[in-house]
N, C-alpha and C positions, 0 to 999 in steps of 0.2 A: 535668425539663423535657420539653415535648412535641416530638417532630419536626416539621420542616416539611413533611417528605415521606418516603416510604418509599427512593427512591433519587435521590442527587445522580451525576450523571455528568459528567464534565469533559473536553470536548472533543465537538465535534459533527460529527466525521469520520465516514465510512462505518460504521465499527465503534462509536464511540459510539452514533450515532444509530439503527442497527439494535438495539442493545441494550436504547436505551429504548423503541424501538417494541414490540420483545416484550415487555417488561417491563410497559407500559400496557396491551397487550393482554390482559395476566392480571390486569387490576384494580389493579396497583401504581401509586401517586402517585410521578411521575417528574418530575425538574428538570435538563433539559439545559442548562449552561452552556458558552458559546462566546464566546472571547476577540475573535474577530472582528466586524464589525458585521455582516456576511453571511455565512452559513456556506458554506465553500467557497472564498472570497475570498482566503485565505491558501494554498490549494493549487494551485500552479500546474501545470498538465498538460493532458492528456495521458496517456491511460492504456488498457490493455486489461481489459475486465471480462468474465471468464467468468460466465455469467449463472445458473449452476446453483443457487446460493446466493439470488441475488436472487429467482428463481422460486419457492423454498420461503417466502420472506420476504413477498413480494408476487406472488402469482400472476397478477394482470393488469397486471403493471410494463409490457408491452408499448403499452399503451393510452396512457399518460400519461408514462413515461420519457423523458427527452432525452438518448437515444441518438443516437450520431453515426450510425457504420456498422457494419452488420456483417460481421465479419472473414471475408472468402472466399478470401483468397489471403496466405500466408505465405511468408517465408524466411529463411535463415540464411546471411549472409555471413562467411567467415573472412577477414580483411583481411590483405594484406601492405602494405608502404609505399607501392606503387604499383599495386596491382591486389587482385583479391579472387575466391575461390573460392564460389561460391553455390548453395545447395541449396534448391528452391522447392517449394511444395506448393500445391495448389488444393483440398484437401480437410483442412483443419483439423480437429483432434479438438475436439468439445465446442462449443457455441454462445459466441459472445462478439462483444462490441462494442467499439467505441473510444468513449470519452467524455471529456467536459471536466469536470473537477470543480466549476469554477465555476459550472456549469448543473446538474450531477448533484447535489451536495450540497444545496443549497437546495430542491430536487424531494423529496430522502430526507426531510430534514426537516419539510416540510410534510406528506408522508404519516404522520410520526410524530406530529404535532400532531392529524392526524386521528383519532387513536387515544387521544389525551388528554395528551400529552407537553408540558410547558411549556417551552420553548425560550426562554432570554435571551441574546440577541447582544449582544457588546460588555462581557460579565462577566469580570472579571479574578480568578483565585483566587489570593490572595497566599499562602495555608498552608492545611494541613488542619487541622482542629480535632480535637483528641484530648483524651479524657477516663479516666484510669487505664489508659493503654496501649492503649486503643482509638480507632480513628479513627470520629468520629461525625459529621462533617460538614466543612465546611469554612470559610475566612476570607474575605471580600471586602471590602477596606476596613475600614471599622468594623462590619460586620455579620458574624454568625454566623449559617449556615445550617445546620440539623440535619439528619439523615436517618438512616435504620438501616444504610444500606450507600452506600458512596460508589465509584464506577469511575472509574480513572485512564485515561483517553482521550487523553492528551496528544500523541502520537505518539512518534515514535524517540526525540528528546529530551526524556525524562520528566523534567522539573527537579524536580517537586513529591515524586515518588517517591524521587528520589536525594537530595533536602534533607531529607527525613524518616527517610531510612535504610531504606527499604523495599526497594529494590533497589541493587546497586553500579554504577557506571558501567561500560558495556559495553565489552571489549576492542576495540583499533582494528582488528584483523583481522575482526570482527564486523560492522564497520559500513562503509558505502559513502556517499561524496557524489554525489548525483544533481544534476548540472547540465541545467536543460530549458530549452528554448524552445518557442514558438508561432511558427508562420510563415503567413502569410496567403496563400491561392491559389484561383482561382475554381474553382468546381465541376468547371468543364468541361475545366480543364487538370488538374485530380487524376485524373479519370476517364481520361483521353487519357493521362498519363504514366504512370498505374499499372496500365494495360489493366483497367478497371473499368467495371461497367455498373450504371445504376439507384443503388442503395444499398448497393453491396458497397464493401468495404474491404479494405484490405492493413496488415500488420503485419510490418515488415522488423526482423529483429534482426543485430545485427554484432559479431563478437567477435575476438580477436586483439589484436595490439598495436595499441590505439587510438589513442595517442598516445605517439610515441618508445618505444614496446616496453613501456608500462604496461598490465599486466594490468587487463582491466575489459570492458564492454560497450556497446553503444549499442542506439537503437531509433529507429524513426520508423512513427509510426501516421498513416493518413488519416483526416481528420474531413470533416465536410461541405465547410467552405470555408476549413479550414487544415489545417495538418501539426504533429504534435505529434514534436519531435526532442528527443533527449537523450542523454547517456552517464553512466555508473555506475562509478566507479573505488573500489577499497579505499580506506578513510582509510591503514592502514598504507602502502601504495605511493605516496599522495600525500605522505606526510611526508618519504620517502625522494626523492623526486623534485625534479629543481630546476624544473619545468614549473609555472608560476602555475596555479591552478585555473581562472581567468579564461580561459586560453588554450587551454585543452584542447578546448572545443566548438569553438571557431574553427577550430582546427588539424583537427579530425574534418570538419567542414564543408567542409572544403578539399580533402578525400580526392577522389582520382578516381571511386571508387564511389559518392560520397556527391552531389558538387557537381551532376550532373545533375538529379539529383532533387529539388533545392530551388533551381533556379535561377529567375531572377524571382519572388522571394516577399519579403515584408516582414515584418519581426520585429514582433510583437505583444506578446508577453511573454518575460521573461527572470529566470531565478532558480536556487537551488539549495536543496538540503534533505538531511539525513541520511536514509538508508535501510539498515534492518535488514537483512542478508543472510545471518546465520550460522544460518540456520534452527534446528532443534532445540537443537544445541550452545549457541547464543548466549542462550536464553530465560532469563530470571531462575531461579535455582533456588527461590525463593518467589515466585510471581506472584498471590498471594492472601493474606489475613491476617486480622488482628481488625477488622472492619470495612470491610475494603476489596478490591479485586480490580484488575487490570489487563487491558487489552483492546486490540487492535490493534497498531499499530506499536508501542505500550508494551511489549507482551506479547513483542515481538521477533520473531514468528512469520511474517515473511515468507519465500518461497522463490525463490531465484534460482539456476537450473540453468545459466543460459548460453544455454540453448536455449528456456528457458520460463521466464517471470517471474510467481508468484503473489504477487499483494498484496492486492487489491481482495476478490477472493472469497475468499480466506483471512480478511481481516478481518471478512466477513459470516458466515462459518463459525464463527469464533472468538467472535463476538458472540453467536451462538446457545447456544452452550455457556456463556458468562457469563450470558446472562439466564436460563439454566434453573437454573443455580446459585442466582442471586438470587432467582427465583421460589419455589424451594422453601426456601431460607432464610428468607423473609420469612412462610412459610406456618407456620414452627414457632417458638413462643414463646422457646422457650430456645435461648441461641446455639450455632451448631453450628461444626464445625470447615470452615471455607470453603474452607482452602485443599484440604484432600481431597475434599470435595465438587466443588469446580471443577475438580481435575485428572482427576477420576474422568468428568466429563462432558466435559472436553478430550478424554480417552481414547477415548471412544466416538464422536467426531466426525471426519468426513472431514478436519479441519485436522490432527489427529494422524496419521491414516494418509499424506496427504501429507508431512508432517514425518519420518515414520519412513522412507518409500520414498527420500528424498533425501538422509537424513543423513550418508552417505558419499559424497555425489557433490561434487566439487571441481571449479567452474570452471576452473583454470589448465590443465587437459588441453587447453582450447578453443585456449589461446595455443600451447602446445607444437605444437597441430593444425595450425597454419600451416606450420611447418616440414615438419611431412609433405606438405601440399600442395605446396610447394616441389620437394619430392624427387619428388613424384610416387605418393608411398605412401598417401594419405588414401582411396582407395577401399577399398584392401585394409585399412585399420585401421577403416574404416567396418562392413565385413562379417565382420569377427571375433569380433562379439559373438554 
């Protein structure tokens, strides 16, 4: 039976769409399936996008991309119950912008469609279609869609991959719960409050005992007319805590260092989702196989050092490695060892370089660092490296 297309990609997030775009650019036929009616509508946020990988994908992205503010101010605050010690910089490394995924994702899908990608929103994939141990399509209701390769870009909660035994469920300590909110605030108020001019933006990170000494971090990004606020706590810590997840963000917003920053705002969106933050050691042992591969959060390749969070740019970089793998595989008539080929391309990418660099970096030191601040030792600690 003939294939309906070369590549089927499940999930029109940043990684899935970028992979689709690159494959279509190489003259492969690509079907991009997205369960949401509008791509990005399920991605609550707020986020910071380092644009190096986007520039490689779309060199002229500045002309049309719905970017919010260019990050020119950043800070890290170590919180105590009633105060904070803050380290600020007016020279952030690397170009980065705040983005709202509800605006950014549809734009990226439109760019992929210009290259020939066929995106089908509102499509629910019920199962993977297999023949003789090989994944060769997907099942959507009563329909079977066949392809030479299937890419799973479902996100951190990769239900299909787990259901079909392609990966095991990640350990609790390798996953975190992100609780996010988007707050409205006039442009003039944002620029006055955060000391910004024109299209400048600020990225504020918080660490320490965010709520009842729970380890975790928090962030605040400025957009054009909104603020993106959120906290991220390890699942393993949340299960041991008596604090309901719904109360964590409320308590953080009431902190003396945070409350003045969000005064006179109105909540526009609120939600939570899983975040992979284990880095290199949390990636699946096998992230590609007979007819399939993982990309994006399904690959669990997000890096969270507590000082820097690298998610979207790592998704774009990983998508490039995935696309290179698929293009090469489709150029050969005989089936290849897809995992070996994919692993080779990942190892040659910036994604692998970042994962290797921070594989032994554990964020709990930031929590204990608060005690150093209280005791007056933190400046000496910072200078000891």
